[in-house]
C-alpha positions in Angstrom: 81.9 -74.5 -46.0 79.6 -73.9 -42.9 79.9 -70.1 -43.3 79.0 -70.4 -47.0 75.9 -72.5 -46.2 74.8 -69.9 -43.6 75.3 -67.2 -46.1 73.3 -69.0 -48.8 70.4 -69.4 -46.2 70.7 -65.7 -45.1 70.6 -64.5 -48.7 67.8 -66.9 -49.5 65.7 -65.5 -46.7 66.3 -61.8 -47.6 69.4 -60.9 -45.7 72.2 -59.5 -47.9 75.8 -60.6 -47.1 77.2 -57.8 -49.2 78.5 -57.6 -52.8 80.6 -60.8 -52.4 77.5 -62.8 -51.5 78.1 -66.4 -50.3 81.9 -66.3 -50.4 82.6 -68.4 -47.3 84.1 -65.4 -45.4 82.5 -64.5 -42.1 83.2 -60.8 -42.6 81.4 -57.6 -41.4 78.6 -57.8 -44.0 77.8 -61.4 -43.0 77.9 -60.6 -39.3 75.5 -57.6 -39.9 73.2 -59.8 -41.9 73.2 -62.4 -39.1 72.5 -59.8 -36.5 69.6 -58.3 -38.5 68.2 -61.9 -38.8 68.6 -62.4 -35.1 66.9 -59.1 -34.4 64.0 -59.8 -36.7 63.5 -63.2 -35.2 63.7 -62.1 -31.6 67.0 -64.0 -31.0 70.0 -62.9 -29.0 71.7 -60.4 -31.2 75.3 -61.5 -30.7 76.4 -62.1 -34.3 77.3 -65.7 -33.4 75.9 -68.5 -35.4 75.0 -70.8 -32.5 72.6 -73.7 -32.4 69.5 -71.5 -31.8 70.3 -69.1 -34.7 71.2 -72.0 -36.9 67.9 -73.9 -36.2 65.8 -70.8 -36.8 67.6 -69.9 -40.0 67.3 -73.5 -41.3 63.6 -73.7 -40.5 62.8 -70.3 -42.2 64.9 -71.2 -45.2 63.2 -74.6 -45.5 59.7 -73.0 -45.3 60.7 -70.3 -47.8 62.0 -73.0 -50.2 58.7 -75.0 -49.8 56.7 -71.9 -50.7 58.9 -71.0 -53.7 58.7 -74.5 -55.0 54.9 -74.3 -54.6 55.2 -77.7 -52.8 51.5 -77.8 -52.1 49.0 -78.5 -54.9 45.2 -78.5 -54.7 43.9 -82.1 -54.9 47.0 -83.7 -53.5 47.2 -85.6 -50.2 49.6 -84.6 -47.4 50.5 -85.9 -43.9 50.4 -83.8 -40.7 53.8 -83.8 -39.0 52.2 -82.7 -35.7 48.8 -82.5 -34.1 47.1 -79.4 -35.7 44.1 -77.3 -34.8 41.5 -76.9 -37.4 40.3 -73.3 -37.8 37.2 -71.6 -39.3 39.3 -69.4 -41.5 42.8 -68.5 -42.6 45.0 -67.5 -39.7 45.3 -67.8 -35.9 42.7 -65.0 -35.4 40.0 -67.5 -36.5 38.4 -69.7 -33.9 39.7 -73.3 -33.6 36.9 -75.8 -34.3 35.7 -78.2 -31.7 35.6 -82.0 -32.2 31.9 -82.0 -33.2 32.5 -79.4 -35.9 35.0 -81.6 -37.8 33.9 -83.8 -40.7 33.0 -87.4 -39.8 36.4 -88.5 -41.1 38.1 -85.6 -39.2 36.5 -86.8 -35.9 38.1 -90.2 -36.5 41.5 -88.5 -36.8 41.0 -86.6 -33.4 41.7 -89.3 -30.9 41.7 -87.1 -27.8 38.6 -85.2 -28.9 40.2 -81.7 -28.7 39.2 -80.6 -32.2 42.8 -81.0 -33.5 43.7 -83.5 -36.2 46.3 -86.1 -35.0 49.9 -86.2 -36.1 50.1 -88.6 -39.1 46.6 -87.7 -40.4 46.4 -87.7 -44.2 44.6 -84.7 -45.6 43.5 -83.6 -49.0 44.3 -80.0 -50.0 41.2 -78.2 -51.1 42.5 -74.6 -51.2 45.7 -72.7 -50.3 46.3 -69.2 -49.0 49.5 -67.4 -48.2 49.6 -65.0 -45.3 53.0 -63.3 -45.2 55.5 -66.2 -44.9 52.8 -68.6 -43.7 50.8 -71.1 -45.9 47.3 -72.1 -44.8 45.6 -75.1 -46.3 41.9 -75.8 -46.4 41.1 -79.5 -45.9 37.7 -81.0 -45.6 37.4 -80.2 -41.9 38.6 -76.6 -42.2 41.8 -74.5 -42.3 45.2 -75.8 -41.0 48.6 -74.2 -40.9 50.8 -76.0 -43.4 53.8 -73.7 -42.9 53.7 -71.3 -39.9 56.4 -69.1 -38.3 59.0 -70.8 -40.5 58.1 -74.4 -39.5 56.6 -76.9 -42.0 53.7 -78.8 -40.3 52.3 -80.6 -43.4 54.4 -82.7 -45.8 
C-alpha cells in the first residue's frame, strides 16, 4: 500500500514508474523514478524512500494537486500559513517591500514591522501568476508566494 501511494505521487509529479504504473511493486522502474526524483530535488540519490524523500514528494504532490485543481480564485479570501514577504512583482527576483510600502491594513498585519505579513493574515486574491511549479498571488499590498518550491503557503 505504501509503495503504491509513493508510485501514485511519483507518477502525479511527472516520474514514470514504467508500464505497470502504480502496481504496488517496488521494482527497477519505481526505483529509477525515485532516484530521478531525488536527483531533481537535490536529495541523496539512494533509491530509498526515507522520511526526507517522502516529505519532499508529498509536498510537491500536494502543491501540484492544488495547482491542477485551480484552488485559488480571484476575489476569494485566503489565510497565510507562515509569515510571508510581500514583493513588488512576481518572483523572488523582485524586491521585498518594507513595512511603510504595505497598505494601511497590511501594516496592521505586520506586527514586527519587517514588511512581511504575519502568519494567519487573511488576504484577498486580486491576481494569480504561475511561474513554473510556483503560484504567486497579488494581494492588496503586493505579490506573495502562495505555492513555492513545492510548499503551500496560502490556504
